[in-house]
C-alpha positions as protocol buffer text, in pm:
chain_id: "A"
residue {
  index: 1
  type: UNK
  ca { x: -468 y: 10109 z: 15254 }
}
residue {
  index: 2
  type: UNK
  ca { x: -661 y: 10432 z: 15137 }
}
residue {
  index: 3
  type: UNK
  ca { x: -648 y: 10699 z: 15401 }
}
residue {
  index: 4
  type: UNK
  ca { x: -361 y: 10537 z: 15598 }
}
residue {
  index: 5
  type: UNK
  ca { x: -114 y: 10804 z: 15500 }
}
residue {
  index: 6
  type: UNK
  ca { x: -192 y: 11170 z: 15537 }
}
residue {
  index: 7
  type: UNK
  ca { x: 8 y: 11430 z: 15325 }
}
residue {
  index: 8
  type: UNK
  ca { x: 373 y: 11416 z: 15431 }
}
residue {
  index: 9
  type: UNK
  ca { x: 375 y: 11790 z: 15429 }
}
residue {
  index: 10
  type: UNK
  ca { x: 137 y: 11795 z: 15706 }
}
residue {
  index: 11
  type: UNK
  ca { x: 398 y: 11604 z: 15923 }
}
residue {
  index: 12
  type: UNK
  ca { x: 676 y: 11862 z: 15909 }
}
residue {
  index: 13
  type: UNK
  ca { x: 562 y: 11984 z: 16256 }
}
residue {
  index: 14
  type: UNK
  ca { x: 767 y: 11711 z: 16399 }
}
residue {
  index: 15
  type: UNK
  ca { x: 1088 y: 11895 z: 16272 }
}
residue {
  index: 16
  type: UNK
  ca { x: 1316 y: 11993 z: 16556 }
}
residue {
  index: 17
  type: UNK
  ca { x: 1103 y: 11807 z: 16820 }
}
residue {
  index: 18
  type: UNK
  ca { x: 1322 y: 11487 z: 16816 }
}
residue {
  index: 19
  type: UNK
  ca { x: 1018 y: 11304 z: 16704 }
}
residue {
  index: 20
  type: UNK
  ca { x: 934 y: 11066 z: 16411 }
}
residue {
  index: 21
  type: UNK
  ca { x: 644 y: 10851 z: 16274 }
}
residue {
  index: 22
  type: UNK
  ca { x: 701 y: 10500 z: 16186 }
}
residue {
  index: 23
  type: UNK
  ca { x: 513 y: 10292 z: 15933 }
}
residue {
  index: 24
  type: UNK
  ca { x: 503 y: 9944 z: 16088 }
}
residue {
  index: 25
  type: UNK
  ca { x: 493 y: 9628 z: 15870 }
}
residue {
  index: 26
  type: UNK
  ca { x: 572 y: 9270 z: 15854 }
}
residue {
  index: 27
  type: UNK
  ca { x: 738 y: 9037 z: 15610 }
}
residue {
  index: 28
  type: UNK
  ca { x: 706 y: 8655 z: 15641 }
}
residue {
  index: 29
  type: UNK
  ca { x: 673 y: 8570 z: 16006 }
}
residue {
  index: 30
  type: UNK
  ca { x: 578 y: 8765 z: 16318 }
}
residue {
  index: 31
  type: UNK
  ca { x: 873 y: 9021 z: 16337 }
}
residue {
  index: 32
  type: UNK
  ca { x: 761 y: 9371 z: 16321 }
}
residue {
  index: 33
  type: UNK
  ca { x: 953 y: 9626 z: 16106 }
}
residue {
  index: 34
  type: UNK
  ca { x: 936 y: 10007 z: 16064 }
}
residue {
  index: 35
  type: UNK
  ca { x: 1044 y: 10271 z: 15828 }
}
residue {
  index: 36
  type: UNK
  ca { x: 1022 y: 10652 z: 15860 }
}
residue {
  index: 37
  type: UNK
  ca { x: 684 y: 10786 z: 15725 }
}
residue {
  index: 38
  type: UNK
  ca { x: 871 y: 11079 z: 15576 }
}
residue {
  index: 39
  type: UNK
  ca { x: 1018 y: 10844 z: 15317 }
}
residue {
  index: 40
  type: UNK
  ca { x: 673 y: 10684 z: 15239 }
}
residue {
  index: 41
  type: UNK
  ca { x: 475 y: 10832 z: 14931 }
}
residue {
  index: 42
  type: UNK
  ca { x: 207 y: 10569 z: 14906 }
}
residue {
  index: 43
  type: UNK
  ca { x: 90 y: 10220 z: 15031 }
}
residue {
  index: 44
  type: UNK
  ca { x: -82 y: 10004 z: 14773 }
}
residue {
  index: 45
  type: UNK
  ca { x: -218 y: 9646 z: 14735 }
}
residue {
  index: 46
  type: UNK
  ca { x: 74 y: 9489 z: 14525 }
}
residue {
  index: 47
  type: UNK
  ca { x: 6 y: 9591 z: 14162 }
}
residue {
  index: 48
  type: UNK
  ca { x: 66 y: 9369 z: 13866 }
}
residue {
  index: 49
  type: UNK
  ca { x: 432 y: 9306 z: 13826 }
}
residue {
  index: 50
  type: UNK
  ca { x: 630 y: 9264 z: 13506 }
}
residue {
  index: 51
  type: UNK
  ca { x: 944 y: 9062 z: 13551 }
}
residue {
  index: 52
  type: UNK
  ca { x: 1258 y: 9209 z: 13407 }
}
residue {
  index: 53
  type: UNK
  ca { x: 1523 y: 8974 z: 13253 }
}
residue {
  index: 54
  type: UNK
  ca { x: 1864 y: 8973 z: 13402 }
}
residue {
  index: 55
  type: UNK
  ca { x: 1748 y: 9197 z: 13701 }
}
residue {
  index: 56
  type: UNK
  ca { x: 1855 y: 9121 z: 14053 }
}
residue {
  index: 57
  type: UNK
  ca { x: 1639 y: 8833 z: 14212 }
}
residue {
  index: 58
  type: UNK
  ca { x: 1542 y: 9098 z: 14478 }
}
residue {
  index: 59
  type: UNK
  ca { x: 1365 y: 9311 z: 14211 }
}
residue {
  index: 60
  type: UNK
  ca { x: 1052 y: 9105 z: 14181 }
}
residue {
  index: 61
  type: UNK
  ca { x: 945 y: 9320 z: 13878 }
}
residue {
  index: 62
  type: UNK
  ca { x: 834 y: 9672 z: 13781 }
}
residue {
  index: 63
  type: UNK
  ca { x: 494 y: 9823 z: 13827 }
}
residue {
  index: 64
  type: UNK
  ca { x: 316 y: 10108 z: 13629 }
}
residue {
  index: 65
  type: UNK
  ca { x: 196 y: 10345 z: 13915 }
}
residue {
  index: 66
  type: UNK
  ca { x: 58 y: 10693 z: 13863 }
}
residue {
  index: 67
  type: UNK
  ca { x: 192 y: 10684 z: 13511 }
}
residue {
  index: 68
  type: UNK
  ca { x: 544 y: 10582 z: 13600 }
}
residue {
  index: 69
  type: UNK
  ca { x: 728 y: 10260 z: 13602 }
}
residue {
  index: 70
  type: UNK
  ca { x: 886 y: 10171 z: 13934 }
}
residue {
  index: 71
  type: UNK
  ca { x: 1100 y: 9870 z: 14054 }
}
residue {
  index: 72
  type: UNK
  ca { x: 949 y: 9670 z: 14327 }
}
residue {
  index: 73
  type: UNK
  ca { x: 1203 y: 9512 z: 14574 }
}
residue {
  index: 74
  type: UNK
  ca { x: 1126 y: 9217 z: 14784 }
}
residue {
  index: 75
  type: UNK
  ca { x: 1226 y: 9355 z: 15123 }
}
residue {
  index: 76
  type: UNK
  ca { x: 1241 y: 8997 z: 15267 }
}
residue {
  index: 77
  type: UNK
  ca { x: 1494 y: 8870 z: 15005 }
}
residue {
  index: 78
  type: UNK
  ca { x: 1696 y: 9210 z: 15032 }
}
residue {
  index: 79
  type: UNK
  ca { x: 1745 y: 9135 z: 15398 }
}
residue {
  index: 80
  type: UNK
  ca { x: 1866 y: 8786 z: 15347 }
}
residue {
  index: 81
  type: UNK
  ca { x: 1539 y: 8604 z: 15424 }
}
residue {
  index: 82
  type: UNK
  ca { x: 1325 y: 8380 z: 15187 }
}
residue {
  index: 83
  type: UNK
  ca { x: 1108 y: 8558 z: 14914 }
}
residue {
  index: 84
  type: UNK
  ca { x: 766 y: 8664 z: 14999 }
}
residue {
  index: 85
  type: UNK
  ca { x: 502 y: 8431 z: 14849 }
}
residue {
  index: 86
  type: UNK
  ca { x: 165 y: 8508 z: 14692 }
}
residue {
  index: 87
  type: UNK
  ca { x: 271 y: 8864 z: 14587 }
}
residue {
  index: 88
  type: UNK
  ca { x: -79 y: 8952 z: 14493 }
}
residue {
  index: 89
  type: UNK
  ca { x: -174 y: 8933 z: 14863 }
}
residue {
  index: 90
  type: UNK
  ca { x: 122 y: 9157 z: 14956 }
}
residue {
  index: 91
  type: UNK
  ca { x: 157 y: 9531 z: 14975 }
}
residue {
  index: 92
  type: UNK
  ca { x: 393 y: 9774 z: 14792 }
}
residue {
  index: 93
  type: UNK
  ca { x: 533 y: 10055 z: 15005 }
}
residue {
  index: 94
  type: UNK
  ca { x: 619 y: 10330 z: 14761 }
}
residue {
  index: 95
  type: UNK
  ca { x: 904 y: 10533 z: 14885 }
}
residue {
  index: 96
  type: UNK
  ca { x: 1170 y: 10781 z: 14795 }
}
residue {
  index: 97
  type: UNK
  ca { x: 1523 y: 10727 z: 14894 }
}
residue {
  index: 98
  type: UNK
  ca { x: 1828 y: 10913 z: 14785 }
}
residue {
  index: 99
  type: UNK
  ca { x: 1632 y: 11084 z: 14492 }
}
residue {
  index: 100
  type: UNK
  ca { x: 1505 y: 10747 z: 14375 }
}
residue {
  index: 101
  type: UNK
  ca { x: 1130 y: 10646 z: 14385 }
}
residue {
  index: 102
  type: UNK
  ca { x: 1096 y: 10262 z: 14430 }
}
residue {
  index: 103
  type: UNK
  ca { x: 853 y: 10024 z: 14593 }
}
residue {
  index: 104
  type: UNK
  ca { x: 919 y: 9766 z: 14871 }
}
residue {
  index: 105
  type: UNK
  ca { x: 722 y: 9456 z: 14882 }
}
residue {
  index: 106
  type: UNK
  ca { x: 602 y: 9357 z: 15234 }
}
residue {
  index: 107
  type: UNK
  ca { x: 347 y: 9101 z: 15353 }
}
residue {
  index: 108
  type: UNK
  ca { x: 127 y: 9343 z: 15559 }
}
residue {
  index: 109
  type: UNK
  ca { x: 110 y: 9696 z: 15687 }
}
residue {
  index: 110
  type: UNK
  ca { x: -1 y: 9742 z: 16036 }
}
residue {
  index: 111
  type: UNK
  ca { x: -20 y: 10121 z: 16149 }
}
residue {
  index: 112
  type: UNK
  ca { x: 157 y: 10443 z: 16188 }
}
residue {
  index: 113
  type: UNK
  ca { x: 291 y: 10526 z: 16525 }
}
residue {
  index: 114
  type: UNK
  ca { x: 446 y: 10860 z: 16653 }
}
residue {
  index: 115
  type: UNK
  ca { x: 744 y: 10824 z: 16865 }
}
residue {
  index: 116
  type: UNK
  ca { x: 1041 y: 11015 z: 17022 }
}
residue {
  index: 117
  type: UNK
  ca { x: 1371 y: 10954 z: 16892 }
}
residue {
  index: 118
  type: UNK
  ca { x: 1505 y: 10904 z: 17244 }
}
residue {
  index: 119
  type: UNK
  ca { x: 1309 y: 10573 z: 17245 }
}
residue {
  index: 120
  type: UNK
  ca { x: 1476 y: 10459 z: 16926 }
}
residue {
  index: 121
  type: UNK
  ca { x: 1789 y: 10277 z: 17020 }
}
residue {
  index: 122
  type: UNK
  ca { x: 2090 y: 10139 z: 16849 }
}
residue {
  index: 123
  type: UNK
  ca { x: 2080 y: 9769 z: 16741 }
}
residue {
  index: 124
  type: UNK
  ca { x: 2191 y: 9521 z: 17019 }
}
residue {
  index: 125
  type: UNK
  ca { x: 2557 y: 9459 z: 17039 }
}
residue {
  index: 126
  type: UNK
  ca { x: 2503 y: 9083 z: 16978 }
}
residue {
  index: 127
  type: UNK
  ca { x: 2349 y: 9158 z: 16631 }
}
residue {
  index: 128
  type: UNK
  ca { x: 2690 y: 9113 z: 16452 }
}
residue {
  index: 129
  type: UNK
  ca { x: 2805 y: 9304 z: 16150 }
}
residue {
  index: 130
  type: UNK
  ca { x: 2591 y: 9146 z: 15882 }
}
residue {
  index: 131
  type: UNK
  ca { x: 2250 y: 9271 z: 16010 }
}
residue {
  index: 132
  type: UNK
  ca { x: 2017 y: 9504 z: 15824 }
}
residue {
  index: 133
  type: UNK
  ca { x: 1909 y: 9735 z: 16118 }
}
residue {
  index: 134
  type: UNK
  ca { x: 1986 y: 10087 z: 16196 }
}
residue {
  index: 135
  type: UNK
  ca { x: 1783 y: 10084 z: 16516 }
}
residue {
  index: 136
  type: UNK
  ca { x: 1526 y: 9912 z: 16734 }
}
residue {
  index: 137
  type: UNK
  ca { x: 1237 y: 10015 z: 16951 }
}
residue {
  index: 138
  type: UNK
  ca { x: 948 y: 9856 z: 17143 }
}
residue {
  index: 139
  type: UNK
  ca { x: 574 y: 9915 z: 17080 }
}
residue {
  index: 140
  type: UNK
  ca { x: 318 y: 9754 z: 17295 }
}
residue {
  index: 141
  type: UNK
  ca { x: 577 y: 9513 z: 17431 }
}
residue {
  index: 142
  type: UNK
  ca { x: 686 y: 9403 z: 17084 }
}
residue {
  index: 143
  type: UNK
  ca { x: 1035 y: 9478 z: 16938 }
}
residue {
  index: 144
  type: UNK
  ca { x: 1029 y: 9675 z: 16619 }
}
residue {
  index: 145
  type: UNK
  ca { x: 1330 y: 9651 z: 16386 }
}
residue {
  index: 146
  type: UNK
  ca { x: 1411 y: 9964 z: 16186 }
}
residue {
  index: 147
  type: UNK
  ca { x: 1570 y: 9867 z: 15870 }
}
residue {
  index: 148
  type: UNK
  ca { x: 1888 y: 10001 z: 15717 }
}
residue {
  index: 149
  type: UNK
  ca { x: 1750 y: 10064 z: 15379 }
}
residue {
  index: 150
  type: UNK
  ca { x: 2068 y: 10238 z: 15251 }
}
residue {
  index: 151
  type: UNK
  ca { x: 2237 y: 9906 z: 15306 }
}
residue {
  index: 152
  type: UNK
  ca { x: 1978 y: 9738 z: 15100 }
}
residue {
  index: 153
  type: UNK
  ca { x: 2006 y: 9979 z: 14815 }
}
residue {
  index: 154
  type: UNK
  ca { x: 2386 y: 9975 z: 14833 }
}
residue {
  index: 155
  type: UNK
  ca { x: 2365 y: 9598 z: 14766 }
}
residue {
  index: 156
  type: UNK
  ca { x: 2086 y: 9588 z: 14499 }
}
residue {
  index: 157
  type: UNK
  ca { x: 2178 y: 9915 z: 14317 }
}
residue {
  index: 158
  type: UNK
  ca { x: 2522 y: 10052 z: 14431 }
}
residue {
  index: 159
  type: UNK
  ca { x: 2617 y: 10398 z: 14355 }
}
residue {
  index: 160
  type: UNK
  ca { x: 2963 y: 10521 z: 14248 }
}
residue {
  index: 161
  type: UNK
  ca { x: 3173 y: 10617 z: 14549 }
}
residue {
  index: 162
  type: UNK
  ca { x: 3478 y: 10765 z: 14381 }
}
residue {
  index: 163
  type: UNK
  ca { x: 3513 y: 11139 z: 14363 }
}
residue {
  index: 164
  type: UNK
  ca { x: 3612 y: 11265 z: 14012 }
}
residue {
  index: 165
  type: UNK
  ca { x: 3954 y: 11385 z: 13948 }
}
residue {
  index: 166
  type: UNK
  ca { x: 3840 y: 11742 z: 13850 }
}
residue {
  index: 167
  type: UNK
  ca { x: 3681 y: 11771 z: 14207 }
}
residue {
  index: 168
  type: UNK
  ca { x: 3983 y: 11646 z: 14381 }
}
residue {
  index: 169
  type: UNK
  ca { x: 4197 y: 11887 z: 14190 }
}
residue {
  index: 170
  type: UNK
  ca { x: 3987 y: 12185 z: 14328 }
}
residue {
  index: 171
  type: UNK
  ca { x: 4127 y: 12093 z: 14674 }
}
residue {
  index: 172
  type: UNK
  ca { x: 4493 y: 12178 z: 14559 }
}
residue {
  index: 173
  type: UNK
  ca { x: 4365 y: 12488 z: 14396 }
}
residue {
  index: 174
  type: UNK
  ca { x: 4214 y: 12593 z: 14710 }
}
residue {
  index: 175
  type: UNK
  ca { x: 4546 y: 12657 z: 14864 }
}
residue {
  index: 176
  type: UNK
  ca { x: 4468 y: 12500 z: 15188 }
}
residue {
  index: 177
  type: UNK
  ca { x: 4625 y: 12189 z: 15334 }
}
residue {
  index: 178
  type: UNK
  ca { x: 4337 y: 11934 z: 15362 }
}
residue {
  index: 179
  type: UNK
  ca { x: 4527 y: 11720 z: 15604 }
}
residue {
  index: 180
  type: UNK
  ca { x: 4480 y: 11988 z: 15865 }
}
residue {
  index: 181
  type: UNK
  ca { x: 4098 y: 12010 z: 15813 }
}
residue {
  index: 182
  type: UNK
  ca { x: 3869 y: 11803 z: 16009 }
}
residue {
  index: 183
  type: UNK
  ca { x: 3513 y: 11725 z: 15938 }
}
residue {
  index: 184
  type: UNK
  ca { x: 3265 y: 11561 z: 16172 }
}
residue {
  index: 185
  type: UNK
  ca { x: 3007 y: 11323 z: 16012 }
}
residue {
  index: 186
  type: UNK
  ca { x: 2719 y: 11195 z: 16201 }
}
residue {
  index: 187
  type: UNK
  ca { x: 2513 y: 10897 z: 16066 }
}
residue {
  index: 188
  type: UNK
  ca { x: 2363 y: 10575 z: 16221 }
}
residue {
  index: 189
  type: UNK
  ca { x: 2401 y: 10376 z: 15896 }
}
residue {
  index: 190
  type: UNK
  ca { x: 2737 y: 10193 z: 15878 }
}
residue {
  index: 191
  type: UNK
  ca { x: 2707 y: 10190 z: 15493 }
}
residue {
  index: 192
  type: UNK
  ca { x: 2647 y: 10564 z: 15480 }
}
residue {
  index: 193
  type: UNK
  ca { x: 2937 y: 10634 z: 15729 }
}
residue {
  index: 194
  type: UNK
  ca { x: 3169 y: 10432 z: 15499 }
}
residue {
  index: 195
  type: UNK
  ca { x: 3050 y: 10603 z: 15186 }
}
residue {
  index: 196
  type: UNK
  ca { x: 3107 y: 10956 z: 15337 }
}
residue {
  index: 197
  type: UNK
  ca { x: 3442 y: 10874 z: 15493 }
}
residue {
  index: 198
  type: UNK
  ca { x: 3564 y: 10734 z: 15164 }
}
residue {
  index: 199
  type: UNK
  ca { x: 3449 y: 11038 z: 14984 }
}
residue {
  index: 200
  type: UNK
  ca { x: 3630 y: 11277 z: 15220 }
}
residue {
  index: 201
  type: UNK
  ca { x: 3944 y: 11065 z: 15236 }
}
residue {
  index: 202
  type: UNK
  ca { x: 3986 y: 11102 z: 14866 }
}
residue {
  index: 203
  type: UNK
  ca { x: 4009 y: 11484 z: 14932 }
}
residue {
  index: 204
  type: UNK
  ca { x: 4268 y: 11433 z: 15198 }
}
residue {
  index: 205
  type: UNK
  ca { x: 4024 y: 11552 z: 15468 }
}
residue {
  index: 206
  type: UNK
  ca { x: 4059 y: 11411 z: 15829 }
}
residue {
  index: 207
  type: UNK
  ca { x: 3733 y: 11259 z: 15943 }
}
residue {
  index: 208
  type: UNK
  ca { x: 3565 y: 11207 z: 16286 }
}
residue {
  index: 209
  type: UNK
  ca { x: 3284 y: 10976 z: 16248 }
}
residue {
  index: 210
  type: UNK
  ca { x: 3009 y: 10922 z: 16512 }
}
residue {
  index: 211
  type: UNK
  ca { x: 2691 y: 10712 z: 16505 }
}
residue {
  index: 212
  type: UNK
  ca { x: 2412 y: 10944 z: 16619 }
}
residue {
  index: 213
  type: UNK
  ca { x: 2314 y: 11289 z: 16727 }
}
residue {
  index: 214
  type: UNK
  ca { x: 2359 y: 11231 z: 17100 }
}
residue {
  index: 215
  type: UNK
  ca { x: 2720 y: 11114 z: 17049 }
}
residue {
  index: 216
  type: UNK
  ca { x: 2783 y: 11418 z: 16833 }
}
residue {
  index: 217
  type: UNK
  ca { x: 2640 y: 11675 z: 17069 }
}
residue {
  index: 218
  type: UNK
  ca { x: 2843 y: 11526 z: 17358 }
}
residue {
  index: 219
  type: UNK
  ca { x: 3163 y: 11536 z: 17145 }
}
residue {
  index: 220
  type: UNK
  ca { x: 3098 y: 11900 z: 17053 }
}
residue {
  index: 221
  type: UNK
  ca { x: 2999 y: 11981 z: 17418 }
}
residue {
  index: 222
  type: UNK
  ca { x: 3325 y: 11830 z: 17547 }
}
residue {
  index: 223
  type: UNK
  ca { x: 3518 y: 12039 z: 17285 }
}
residue {
  index: 224
  type: UNK
  ca { x: 3340 y: 12351 z: 17411 }
}
residue {
  index: 225
  type: UNK
  ca { x: 3389 y: 12257 z: 17782 }
}
residue {
  index: 226
  type: UNK
  ca { x: 3774 y: 12248 z: 17702 }
}
residue {
  index: 227
  type: UNK
  ca { x: 3765 y: 12603 z: 17605 }
}
residue {
  index: 228
  type: UNK
  ca { x: 3769 y: 12513 z: 17218 }
}
residue {
  index: 229
  type: UNK
  ca { x: 3526 y: 12650 z: 16958 }
}
residue {
  index: 230
  type: UNK
  ca { x: 3404 y: 12372 z: 16743 }
}
residue {
  index: 231
  type: UNK
  ca { x: 3376 y: 12613 z: 16449 }
}
residue {
  index: 232
  type: UNK
  ca { x: 3753 y: 12671 z: 16480 }
}
residue {
  index: 233
  type: UNK
  ca { x: 3832 y: 12300 z: 16528 }
}
residue {
  index: 234
  type: UNK
  ca { x: 3604 y: 12158 z: 16251 }
}
residue {
  index: 235
  type: UNK
  ca { x: 3551 y: 12263 z: 15896 }
}
residue {
  index: 236
  type: UNK
  ca { x: 3192 y: 12160 z: 15909 }
}
residue {
  index: 237
  type: UNK
  ca { x: 2959 y: 11892 z: 16045 }
}
residue {
  index: 238
  type: UNK
  ca { x: 2786 y: 11660 z: 15798 }
}
residue {
  index: 239
  type: UNK
  ca { x: 2492 y: 11495 z: 15972 }
}
residue {
  index: 240
  type: UNK
  ca { x: 2224 y: 11261 z: 15886 }
}
residue {
  index: 241
  type: UNK
  ca { x: 1863 y: 11331 z: 15992 }
}
residue {
  index: 242
  type: UNK
  ca { x: 1723 y: 10994 z: 16094 }
}
residue {
  index: 243
  type: UNK
  ca { x: 1937 y: 10872 z: 16398 }
}
residue {
  index: 244
  type: UNK
  ca { x: 1848 y: 10697 z: 16715 }
}
residue {
  index: 245
  type: UNK
  ca { x: 1834 y: 10880 z: 17058 }
}
residue {
  index: 246
  type: UNK
  ca { x: 1880 y: 11227 z: 16884 }
}
residue {
  index: 247
  type: UNK
  ca { x: 1794 y: 11304 z: 16521 }
}
residue {
  index: 248
  type: UNK
  ca { x: 1979 y: 11554 z: 16301 }
}
residue {
  index: 249
  type: UNK
  ca { x: 1709 y: 11817 z: 16334 }
}
residue {
  index: 250
  type: UNK
  ca { x: 1730 y: 11835 z: 16717 }
}
residue {
  index: 251
  type: UNK
  ca { x: 2120 y: 11805 z: 16704 }
}
residue {
  index: 252
  type: UNK
  ca { x: 2114 y: 12114 z: 16477 }
}
residue {
  index: 253
  type: UNK
  ca { x: 1880 y: 12296 z: 16704 }
}
residue {
  index: 254
  type: UNK
  ca { x: 2088 y: 12218 z: 17006 }
}
residue {
  index: 255
  type: UNK
  ca { x: 2413 y: 12347 z: 16845 }
}
residue {
  index: 256
  type: UNK
  ca { x: 2262 y: 12673 z: 16736 }
}
residue {
  index: 257
  type: UNK
  ca { x: 2116 y: 12725 z: 17089 }
}
residue {
  index: 258
  type: UNK
  ca { x: 2469 y: 12696 z: 17241 }
}
residue {
  index: 259
  type: UNK
  ca { x: 2667 y: 13024 z: 17208 }
}
residue {
  index: 260
  type: UNK
  ca { x: 2998 y: 12824 z: 17229 }
}
residue {
  index: 261
  type: UNK
  ca { x: 2934 y: 12630 z: 16909 }
}
residue {
  index: 262
  type: UNK
  ca { x: 2647 y: 12805 z: 16730 }
}
residue {
  index: 263
  type: UNK
  ca { x: 2876 y: 12918 z: 16442 }
}
residue {
  index: 264
  type: UNK
  ca { x: 2970 y: 12560 z: 16337 }
}
residue {
  index: 265
  type: UNK
  ca { x: 2872 y: 12512 z: 15970 }
}
residue {
  index: 266
  type: UNK
  ca { x: 2625 y: 12231 z: 15944 }
}
residue {
  index: 267
  type: UNK
  ca { x: 2521 y: 12031 z: 15627 }
}
residue {
  index: 268
  type: UNK
  ca { x: 2227 y: 11799 z: 15666 }
}
residue {
  index: 269
  type: UNK
  ca { x: 2302 y: 11486 z: 15441 }
}
residue {
  index: 270
  type: UNK
  ca { x: 1998 y: 11256 z: 15417 }
}
residue {
  index: 271
  type: UNK
  ca { x: 1804 y: 11017 z: 15215 }
}
residue {
  index: 272
  type: UNK
  ca { x: 1488 y: 11214 z: 15309 }
}
residue {
  index: 273
  type: UNK
  ca { x: 1511 y: 11378 z: 14966 }
}
residue {
  index: 274
  type: UNK
  ca { x: 1139 y: 11376 z: 14872 }
}
residue {
  index: 275
  type: UNK
  ca { x: 1019 y: 11584 z: 15154 }
}
residue {
  index: 276
  type: UNK
  ca { x: 1290 y: 11816 z: 15261 }
}
residue {
  index: 277
  type: UNK
  ca { x: 1311 y: 12183 z: 15134 }
}
residue {
  index: 278
  type: UNK
  ca { x: 1507 y: 12483 z: 15204 }
}
residue {
  index: 279
  type: UNK
  ca { x: 1234 y: 12624 z: 15441 }
}
residue {
  index: 280
  type: UNK
  ca { x: 1296 y: 12332 z: 15666 }
}
residue {
  index: 281
  type: UNK
  ca { x: 1667 y: 12383 z: 15662 }
}
residue {
  index: 282
  type: UNK
  ca { x: 1628 y: 12740 z: 15775 }
}
residue {
  index: 283
  type: UNK
  ca { x: 1367 y: 12627 z: 16041 }
}
residue {
  index: 284
  type: UNK
  ca { x: 1628 y: 12419 z: 16227 }
}
residue {
  index: 285
  type: UNK
  ca { x: 1926 y: 12642 z: 16152 }
}
residue {
  index: 286
  type: UNK
  ca { x: 2128 y: 12431 z: 15919 }
}
residue {
  index: 287
  type: UNK
  ca { x: 2351 y: 12593 z: 15668 }
}
residue {
  index: 288
  type: UNK
  ca { x: 2277 y: 12362 z: 15375 }
}
residue {
  index: 289
  type: UNK
  ca { x: 2100 y: 12039 z: 15269 }
}
residue {
  index: 290
  type: UNK
  ca { x: 2221 y: 11767 z: 15042 }
}
residue {
  index: 291
  type: UNK
  ca { x: 2043 y: 11440 z: 14936 }
}
residue {
  index: 292
  type: UNK
  ca { x: 2229 y: 11113 z: 14969 }
}
residue {
  index: 293
  type: UNK
  ca { x: 2443 y: 10990 z: 14806 }
}
residue {
  index: 294
  type: UNK
  ca { x: 2640 y: 11155 z: 14530 }
}
residue {
  index: 295
  type: UNK
  ca { x: 3024 y: 11151 z: 14573 }
}
residue {
  index: 296
  type: UNK
  ca { x: 3102 y: 11441 z: 14354 }
}
residue {
  index: 297
  type: UNK
  ca { x: 2822 y: 11656 z: 14491 }
}
residue {
  index: 298
  type: UNK
  ca { x: 2916 y: 11598 z: 14860 }
}
residue {
  index: 299
  type: UNK
  ca { x: 3294 y: 11645 z: 14776 }
}
residue {
  index: 300
  type: UNK
  ca { x: 3210 y: 11976 z: 14598 }
}
residue {
  index: 301
  type: UNK
  ca { x: 3028 y: 12105 z: 14918 }
}
residue {
  index: 302
  type: UNK
  ca { x: 3341 y: 12010 z: 15116 }
}
residue {
  index: 303
  type: UNK
  ca { x: 3564 y: 12188 z: 14870 }
}
residue {
  index: 304
  type: UNK
  ca { x: 3346 y: 12493 z: 14895 }
}
residue {
  index: 305
  type: UNK
  ca { x: 3401 y: 12499 z: 15268 }
}
residue {
  index: 306
  type: UNK
  ca { x: 3766 y: 12465 z: 15233 }
}
residue {
  index: 307
  type: UNK
  ca { x: 3779 y: 12762 z: 14987 }
}
residue {
  index: 308
  type: UNK
  ca { x: 3563 y: 12969 z: 15223 }
}
residue {
  index: 309
  type: UNK
  ca { x: 3776 y: 12892 z: 15516 }
}
residue {
  index: 310
  type: UNK
  ca { x: 4097 y: 12992 z: 15322 }
}
residue {
  index: 311
  type: UNK
  ca { x: 3924 y: 13310 z: 15225 }
}
residue {
  index: 312
  type: UNK
  ca { x: 3903 y: 13218 z: 14848 }
}
């Protein structure tokens, strides 16, 4: 797979253009899957794996890569399918999600495609609640399933979702009634939405939750059309970046270009931790960036906004 992936930094020209690049791969069977290239650090023939005792069955082992030891997760097992066979013939897709570097075991890697987020659609309604998809698209007449990696990670290696008492106490100290404060959250992952909602509800904050950037923009535009300033109605917007139909970059750009809503405070909250930097935040006009998911860190950012809104 040498030469398959260019430097991720060379791909930042996609920012704000509602475009993404997908790495396409297969597990067992013909179904084609995809993940965002921004999250991929390297693709390797599966290295030698050392099995860890008492580890989840999904973790097929750990591998020594570039001087570091990384867990290698069987992506087939993690999504409820049979384990991949003959791992030596498989590939390890090395990724960075939520400040964690790990590998996903896949059967084969196909190619990279450049797409518009408008062509990335929510999962079919008939998919039910227990699927592992955030979106689907079509490439050369073949359906591509884009996996909800955050759901996979929440099941294999769950993170604490409770906000510490010391952070919650800061809300009372702020002197503002949090029940009168609304926060708009935008995320296509059901798991991520639940995590953020739970976090904010512990602060007593009212939450409006939407699934993608297009829904959020329509919501804000409707508010503005009714003569309301979203910056007055909402404490802030917390938005994911990767979302079908309209990504968080483009959502931010659209908000900033509309004088009726351009002063809305925007926090980009994403698992794209390994490739994002403050220069890119400024480029699209967001106020801040936070890597997913750390309950106390997210809660602290919201508390800061409550204090700022109260003049503290």
